[in-house]
C-alpha positions in Angstrom: 23.7 -50.4 34.8 22.7 -47.6 37.0 24.4 -45.5 34.8 23.3 -46.9 31.8 19.3 -47.0 33.2 20.3 -42.8 34.3 21.3 -42.1 30.4 18.1 -43.8 29.0 15.9 -41.5 31.2 17.8 -38.7 30.4 17.2 -39.6 26.2 13.8 -40.2 26.9 13.1 -36.4 28.8 15.6 -34.9 26.1 13.3 -36.8 22.9 10.3 -35.8 24.9 11.2 -32.2 25.7 11.6 -31.7 21.7 8.5 -33.5 20.6 6.2 -31.4 23.1 8.4 -27.7 21.2 7.6 -29.6 18.0 3.8 -29.9 18.9 3.8 -26.6 20.3 5.5 -25.1 17.3 3.3 -26.9 15.2 0.3 -25.8 16.9 0.4 -22.2 17.5 -2.3 -19.8 15.7 -1.9 -19.1 12.8 -3.6 -15.5 13.0 -2.5 -11.8 11.4 -4.0 -8.8 12.4 -4.5 -6.1 9.6 -6.0 -2.8 9.7 -8.9 -2.5 6.5 -9.4 1.3 5.1 -13.2 1.5 3.5 -15.2 4.4 1.2 -17.8 5.4 3.2 -20.0 7.2 1.4 -20.3 7.6 -3.2 -18.3 9.4 -4.6 -17.8 10.0 -8.6 -15.6 6.7 -9.2 -17.2 4.4 -6.2 -20.5 3.9 -4.4 -18.6 3.1 -0.7 -20.4 0.7 1.7 -17.6 1.0 4.7 -18.0 2.5 8.2 -14.3 3.4 8.6 -11.2 1.4 9.6 -11.8 -2.1 10.2 -9.5 -3.8 12.7 -9.2 -7.7 11.9 -8.1 -10.9 12.5 -7.2 -13.1 9.7 -7.3 -16.6 10.9 -6.0 -18.9 8.4 -6.7 -22.1 10.2 -10.2 -21.7 10.9 -10.5 -19.8 8.0 -12.4 -16.9 9.0 -11.7 -12.9 9.3 -12.6 -11.2 12.4 -14.0 -7.6 12.9 -12.2 -6.8 16.3 -13.4 -3.3 15.9 -14.4 -0.1 13.6 -13.0 3.1 13.7 -15.6 5.5 12.8 -15.9 9.1 13.0 -13.6 8.8 9.7 -15.1 9.8 6.5 -13.7 7.8 3.0 -10.5 6.6 5.2 -9.2 5.1 2.1 -6.0 4.9 2.5 -3.5 4.9 6.0 -0.3 4.2 7.6 0.6 2.7 11.0 3.1 5.3 12.3 4.3 2.5 15.4 1.1 1.1 17.7 0.0 4.1 19.3 -0.2 6.4 16.1 -2.0 6.2 12.5 -2.0 8.3 9.7 -5.2 8.2 7.4 -6.4 10.6 4.3 -10.4 11.5 4.3 -10.9 11.6 0.3 -13.5 14.2 -0.1 -14.5 15.1 -3.7 -14.8 18.7 -3.4 -18.7 19.7 -2.4 -19.9 23.1 -1.3 -17.1 22.5 1.2 -14.0 24.7 0.5 -10.9 22.0 0.2 -12.3 19.2 2.3 -9.4 17.0 1.7 -8.4 16.3 5.5 -5.7 13.8 7.2 -6.7 12.5 10.2 -4.5 10.7 13.2 -5.7 8.0 15.3 -5.1 7.3 18.6 -4.5 3.6 20.3 -5.0 3.5 23.7 -3.1 0.7 25.6 -6.5 -1.3 25.9 -6.5 -1.1 22.5 -9.4 1.9 22.1 -8.5 4.1 19.5 -10.1 8.0 19.2 -9.2 10.3 16.3 -6.8 13.2 18.1 -5.9 15.2 15.8 -6.9 15.8 11.9 -5.9 19.0 9.3 -6.7 19.7 6.0 -4.7 19.1 3.0 -5.5 22.5 0.9 -7.3 20.9 -1.6 -10.0 17.5 -2.4 -9.1 13.6 -2.6 -6.4 12.8 -0.8 -5.5 9.4 -2.0 -2.5 8.4 -0.7 -0.3 8.9 2.7 3.4 7.7 3.7 5.2 8.3 6.3 9.0 7.8 6.9 10.2 6.7 10.1 14.0 7.5 9.6 12.9 11.5 9.5 9.2 11.4 10.9 7.7 13.2 8.3 4.8 12.5 6.6 3.7 12.8 2.7 0.5 13.3 1.0 -1.1 13.6 -2.5 -4.2 15.4 -3.8 -5.4 13.2 -6.3 -7.8 17.1 -7.4 -5.7 20.1 -7.2 -2.5 18.7 -7.8 -1.0 19.5 -4.4 2.0 17.6 -2.4 1.1 17.9 1.7 3.7 16.9 3.7 4.7 17.6 7.3 6.5 15.8 10.9 5.4 14.3 13.6 6.4 14.6 17.2 8.5 12.6 19.2 5.0 11.4 20.6 3.4 10.6 17.2 1.5 13.9 16.7 1.3 16.0 13.9 3.4 19.4 14.3 2.2 22.2 13.1 4.6 22.8 9.6 2.0 21.6 6.8 3.7 22.5 4.0 2.3 22.5 0.2 3.8 22.2 -2.8 1.5 22.5 -6.1 2.5 21.0 -9.7 0.8 21.8 -12.7 0.7 20.4 -16.2 -2.0 17.3 -18.2 -1.1 15.1 -20.7 -3.5 13.4 -23.9 -5.8 10.8 -21.9 -9.3 12.4 -21.2 -8.5 12.1 -17.8 -5.4 13.8 -17.7 -6.7 17.4 -18.2 -4.9 18.4 -15.1 -1.9 16.9 -12.5 -3.9 14.0 -10.6 -1.4 13.3 -7.6 -1.4 9.4 -6.8 1.6 8.4 -4.7 3.8 9.3 -1.9 7.0 7.6 -0.9 10.2 8.3 1.0 13.4 6.2 0.4 14.5 5.0 2.7 17.0 7.3 4.8 14.3 9.8 4.3 16.8 12.1 1.9 14.0 12.0 -1.3 10.3 11.9 -1.9 9.0 10.1 -4.7 5.3 11.7 -6.2 3.6 10.3 -8.8 1.5 12.5 -11.3 -1.2 10.4 -13.2 -2.2 13.6 -14.8 0.8 14.7 -16.6 2.5 10.9 -16.7 5.5 12.1 -14.5 7.5 10.8 -11.8 8.8 13.9 -9.6 11.9 13.2 -7.8 12.3 15.6 -4.6 15.0 16.9 -2.3 14.4 16.1 1.2 16.8 18.2 4.3 16.4 15.3 6.9 17.7 18.4 9.2 15.1 20.8 8.9 12.3 18.4 7.6 11.7 21.2 4.6 11.5 19.7 1.3 12.3 21.7 -1.9 9.7 23.5 -3.6 11.0 22.4 -7.7 12.1 18.6 -8.3 15.3 17.4 -8.4 14.8 14.7 -11.2 11.7 14.5 -12.9 10.5 11.2 -15.0 8.4 11.3 -18.2 6.8 8.4 -18.4 4.9 6.9 -21.8 2.2 9.4 -22.7 -1.1 8.6 -21.8 -0.2 5.9 -19.4 -1.5 7.4 -16.0 1.2 6.8 -13.4 -0.2 5.9 -10.3 1.8 3.5 -7.9 5.3 2.4 -7.4 7.3 0.5 -6.0 11.6 -0.1 -5.6 13.9 -3.3 -4.8 15.2 -3.4 -1.3 18.7 -1.9 -2.9 16.6 1.4 -4.3 18.4 0.3 -7.5 14.9 -0.1 -9.3 12.0 1.1 -9.9 8.6 -0.3 -11.0 6.0 2.4 -12.2 2.1 1.1 -12.6 0.0 2.7 -14.9 -3.4 2.9 -14.4 -4.6 3.9 -18.4 -2.6 2.0 -20.8 -2.6 -1.0 -18.0 1.7 -1.2 -17.8 4.5 -1.6 -16.1 7.9 0.4 -16.9 10.6 -0.6 -15.5 13.6 1.8 -14.1 16.7 1.9 -12.5 16.6 4.7 -10.1 20.1 6.7 -8.6 19.4 8.0 -5.3 22.1 10.8 -5.2 21.2 12.0 -8.5 17.5 11.4 -8.4 17.8 10.5 -12.3 15.0 7.8 -13.6 16.0 5.7 -16.6 13.5 3.8 -18.4 14.7 0.1 -19.3 11.3 -2.2 -20.4 8.2 -2.0 -20.7 5.4 -3.9 -20.4 1.7 -5.1 -20.2 -0.6 -5.9 -17.1 -3.3 -7.5 -18.8 -4.1 -11.0 -20.2 -6.4 -10.0 -23.2 -6.5 -7.1 -24.7 -7.3 -3.8 -23.3 -10.2 -1.6 -22.9 -11.4 1.3 -21.4 -13.0 -0.8 -18.1 -9.4 -2.1 -17.0 -7.9 0.2 -15.2 -4.8 -1.4 -13.1 -4.1 -0.3 -9.8 -1.8 -1.5 -6.7 2.0 -3.2 -7.5 4.3 -4.1 -4.8 7.6 -6.6 -4.9 6.8 -10.4 -3.9 8.9 -10.9 -0.2 11.8 -12.2 -1.5 12.0 -10.0 -4.5 12.0 -12.5 -7.0 8.0 -11.2 -8.7 5.9 -8.4 -9.1 2.5 -8.6 -8.4 0.0 -5.4 -9.7 -4.1 -6.0 -9.6 -6.2 -5.3 -12.9 -9.5 -3.8 -12.0 -12.0 -4.6 -15.3 -10.0 -8.2 -15.4 -10.3 -8.5 -11.6 -6.7 -10.5 -11.4 -3.7 -10.6 -9.7 -0.1 -10.5 -12.5 2.6 -11.8 -11.2 5.5 -10.8 -13.1 9.0 -13.4 -12.8 12.0 -10.8 -12.8 14.6 -12.1 -14.7 18.0 -9.3 -14.0 15.4 -6.8 -12.2 13.3 -6.9 -15.6 9.2 -8.5 -15.3 9.0 -10.9 -18.1 5.3 -12.1 -19.2 2.6 -12.1 -16.6 1.0 -15.2 -15.0 -2.6 -14.1 -13.9 -5.1 -15.1 -10.8 -8.7 -14.2 -10.3 -9.7 -12.6 -7.2 -12.6 -13.7 -6.7 -14.3 -10.7 -7.0 -14.7 -7.4 -8.5 -12.5 -4.1 -8.9 -9.3 -5.3 -6.5 -7.8 -2.1 -5.8 -5.3 -2.7 -3.1 -3.3 -6.0 -2.1 -0.7 -6.4 1.3 2.0 -9.4 1.7 2.1 -10.4 5.4 5.6 -9.9 6.5 6.6 -13.4 7.2 5.9 -13.8 3.1 3.6 -16.9 3.4 0.1 -15.1 2.1 -1.7 -11.9 0.5 -4.6 -10.8 1.1 -6.4 -8.6 -1.7 -9.6 -5.8 -1.1 -12.5 -6.6 -4.1 -13.6 -2.8 -3.4 -17.0 -3.3 -5.5 -17.9 -6.9 -4.6 -16.9 -5.9 -0.7 -14.9 -8.8 0.0 -11.0 -9.6 0.9 -9.6 -12.7 -0.1 -6.7 -14.6 1.5 -4.1 -16.3 -0.9 -1.1 -18.4 0.1 1.8 -17.5 -1.3 3.3 -20.8 -2.7 6.5 -21.3 -4.6 7.3 -20.3 -8.1 5.2 -17.3 -8.0 2.0 -18.5 -7.5 -0.9 -18.1 -5.5 -3.6 -20.8 -3.8 -7.0 -19.4 -2.5 -7.3 -20.1 1.1 -11.0 -18.2 1.6 -13.2 -15.7 1.0 -15.2 -12.8 3.5 -17.0 -10.0 3.1 -16.2 -6.5 4.4 -17.4 -3.7 2.7 -15.5 -1.6 0.0 -12.3 -2.5 0.8 -9.4 -0.5 -0.3 -6.4 -0.3 1.8 -4.7 -3.5 3.9 -1.9 -2.7 6.0 -1.1 -5.0 8.7 -0.3 -4.3 12.0 
C-alpha cells in the first residue's frame, strides 16, 4: 500500500512537471528583433523621411513594434548586413552632388551594453551604392554602385574591422529600355563557400559570375561567366536555392522572374523559364523589387511596387507556377524578410511608411497580423 502511494505521488509530480513545462513553453514571449534601414533625405526616386537604422522589436502577441534605438549619423542607409553581434555594414546611398563620388560604406560597432557608434567609413569610388553582402566563410564583403557601374569589394579583420584592401571593378554596357542607358549594378551575392560572387546589372541586362580567390581574397577582374537576361528586363535582385543549383532572377522593368540552373564549378547560368510577377497588365509604374525563397524552399515570394502586393509562387520541380497575390497594406513595398523560424514575414512599404507583419501559414499563404508606422523602410534584417 505504501509503495502504491509513493508511486502515485511520483506520477502526480511528473504530470505536474510536464504541464508546467508545457505552460512555460506556451507563455514564452513571441518577439523578434530587427534592424531596419531607411532613406533619410530626398533623392530622385524617394522622399526619405527616416533618421537612420532603426533597432526594433516585433511583438507578435501584443501586435506592436517597439523602436528600441535609432542609429543616426548615417545618410540613406538603404541596405545593410549584420556581420556578427558586434558589427554591421551598411551603404550610404548618395547620388551625385557637389562632392565627388559621395557613395559610402559604414561599419557600425555595437558595444556590450547595446550602444552603437560609426567606427569606420570608406568611399565606394562612385555614386548610389544600393546593396551590400557579406561572406562569413571568407570574411569578404561586396557592394554595388547603381550609378557608375562599379563593383566594390574588400575584407574584414578577425575583429570585424574594414581592412585597407578596398578594390574596384568597373563594368560597362547598356540595353534597350530608357533606364538602361548605362550600367546599373544592383545586387551582389557570394556563394556559401565564397568562391563565386554573382552581380546583377539592371542597366545591361546581365548577371556576372565572378571568380574569388579565397586565399588572397581577390576577385578576378574579368567575369568567369556572363548571363544575358531578357532584353529590357532589368535584373534587380536574385536568390538561390539551398543547394545553389537554381537561380531565380527578378527583373524590375519587365516584372518577371527568370528561373535558371547554376553550375558553380564553371559559373554557367542557363535559363529554364520566365513568368510574370503581376496580377494585372504591366505598366511603367509597376516595378518588381525583392525576391526570396520561403524557409521550406517550396515557394518563391517577390514584392511588386505599383501593384503594392506580394506574389507567391508554388515551385513545381523548381519552376514557379502562376502566383497568388497578397496586398502589403501600403504603398511601394520594397524589401521583406522571413523570420529565421519561418513563422512570419515582415514587409516594408517605402512610400506609405509602415511595416506589415504577416503570418506564414500552410499552403503558401499569408495572414496579416498587424501594421506599424516607420518612416521610409527599405531594408529589414533580423538580428
